[in-house]
C-alpha positions in Angstrom: 26.0 17.6 27.1 26.0 20.0 24.4 23.7 19.6 21.2 25.1 20.3 17.8 23.6 20.4 14.3 25.5 19.3 11.3 24.9 18.7 7.5 26.2 15.5 6.2 26.4 14.2 2.7 24.0 11.3 1.9 26.7 8.7 1.6 28.6 9.6 4.9 25.1 9.7 6.8 24.5 6.1 5.1 27.7 4.8 6.2 27.1 6.2 9.7 23.7 4.6 10.0 25.3 1.3 8.9 28.0 1.4 11.3 25.5 2.4 14.1 23.4 -0.7 13.2 26.3 -2.9 13.3 27.2 -1.6 16.6 23.8 -1.9 18.0 23.5 1.8 18.8 21.9 5.1 18.0 23.5 7.1 15.3 24.1 9.9 17.7 26.1 7.4 20.0 27.9 6.1 16.9 28.9 9.8 16.1 30.0 10.4 19.4 32.3 7.5 19.1 33.7 8.1 15.8 34.5 11.8 16.9 36.0 10.7 20.1 38.5 8.2 18.4 39.4 10.6 15.9 40.3 13.5 18.4 42.0 10.7 20.5 44.2 9.8 17.3 45.4 13.7 17.1 48.6 14.5 18.8 48.5 16.1 22.4 49.9 19.5 21.1 46.9 19.7 18.7 49.1 20.1 15.6 48.6 17.8 12.9 51.0 16.7 10.1 50.2 18.5 6.9 48.4 16.5 4.3 50.4 15.1 1.6 49.4 16.3 -1.7 48.7 13.7 -4.4 50.5 14.1 -7.7 48.6 15.0 -10.6 
């Protein structure tokens, strides 16, 4: 396993901690699950749909 260091906004960290508690796992394990789910949701070719710009 490779270790990384990441800076998260306080509100995102708080939500991650809450989700980890609800799932009865560590914050590190919850982060792995979230990343794994995000990566799995991406197309196999690695190309993402462009973000749609919000009207101003």
